[in-house]
C-alpha positions in Angstrom: -145.1 -150.2 -36.7 -142.6 -151.6 -34.2 -145.2 -151.4 -31.4 -147.7 -153.4 -33.5 -145.4 -156.0 -35.2 -142.4 -156.2 -32.9 -138.7 -155.2 -33.3 -138.1 -157.2 -36.5 -140.7 -157.6 -39.2 -140.8 -157.7 -43.0 -142.8 -155.6 -45.5 -143.5 -156.2 -49.1 -142.6 -153.1 -51.2 -143.7 -153.8 -54.7 -141.6 -156.8 -55.8 -139.1 -156.4 -52.9 -139.4 -157.9 -49.5 -137.8 -155.6 -46.9 -136.8 -156.5 -43.4 -137.4 -153.6 -40.9 -135.4 -153.4 -37.7 -136.9 -151.2 -34.9 -134.8 -150.0 -32.1 -131.2 -150.0 -31.0 -131.2 -153.6 -29.7 -132.6 -155.1 -32.9 -130.1 -153.1 -35.1 -127.2 -154.0 -32.8 -128.1 -157.7 -32.8 -128.4 -157.7 -36.5 -125.1 -155.9 -37.2 -123.0 -157.6 -34.4 -124.4 -161.1 -33.9 -125.5 -161.6 -37.5 -122.9 -159.5 -39.3 -122.4 -162.0 -42.2 -126.0 -161.9 -43.2 -126.2 -158.1 -43.1 -122.7 -157.3 -44.5 -123.7 -156.6 -48.1 -125.8 -153.7 -49.5 -129.3 -154.3 -50.7 -129.6 -155.4 -54.3 -132.3 -153.5 -56.3 -134.4 -155.2 -58.9 -133.1 -152.7 -61.5 -129.5 -153.6 -60.9 -130.2 -157.3 -60.7 -132.1 -157.4 -64.0 -130.3 -154.7 -66.1 -126.8 -154.7 -64.8 -126.5 -158.2 -63.5 -124.4 -156.9 -60.5 -121.6 -155.4 -62.6 -120.3 -151.9 -62.6 -118.8 -149.7 -59.9 -122.1 -148.5 -58.4 -124.3 -151.6 -58.5 -121.8 -154.4 -57.9 -121.8 -156.3 -54.6 -119.9 -159.1 -52.9 -116.6 -160.2 -54.3 -117.1 -158.3 -57.6 -117.6 -155.1 -55.6 -114.4 -155.6 -53.7 -112.4 -156.2 -57.0 -114.1 -153.1 -58.6 -113.4 -151.0 -55.5 -109.7 -152.0 -55.4 -109.3 -151.3 -59.1 -111.1 -147.9 -59.0 -109.1 -146.6 -55.9 -105.8 -147.7 -57.4 -106.7 -146.0 -60.8 -107.8 -142.8 -59.1 -104.6 -142.7 -57.0 -102.6 -143.1 -60.2 -104.4 -140.0 -61.6 -103.5 -138.0 -58.5 -106.8 -138.3 -56.6 -106.2 -137.5 -52.9 -103.2 -135.3 -53.6 -103.2 -131.6 -52.8 -102.5 -130.6 -56.4 -105.6 -132.4 -57.6 -107.8 -130.6 -55.0 -106.3 -127.3 -56.1 -107.1 -128.1 -59.7 -110.7 -129.1 -58.9 -111.2 -125.9 -56.9 -109.8 -123.8 -59.7 -112.1 -125.5 -62.3 -115.1 -125.0 -60.0 -114.3 -121.3 -59.7 -114.2 -121.0 -63.5 -117.5 -122.9 -63.7 -119.1 -120.6 -61.1 -117.9 -117.5 -63.0 -119.4 -118.9 -66.2 -122.8 -119.4 -64.4 -122.7 -115.9 -62.9 -122.2 -114.4 -66.4 -125.6 -115.6 -67.5 -127.5 -113.5 -64.9 
């Protein structure tokens, strides 16, 4: 499509208008020279209508930054990222795998 419509064009996908960047130069220009416009994730119709941009997964912008900070701090308080947590998760995974194998 890039050969026909150029390195930057838009496509209507259902109710969403999507901008397509074709080629290294177009992507580099968008992400370097227009970083502010391209700095956020796309917002889906579902998240916009149902969740109104809240929650850990579907939030964006300043709300996303606040949620991310809170989530990382909370996970760290529970030991996430520490070796003991990894060992516990591996042990639980092994128990789960043994349970699955027992049903063969």
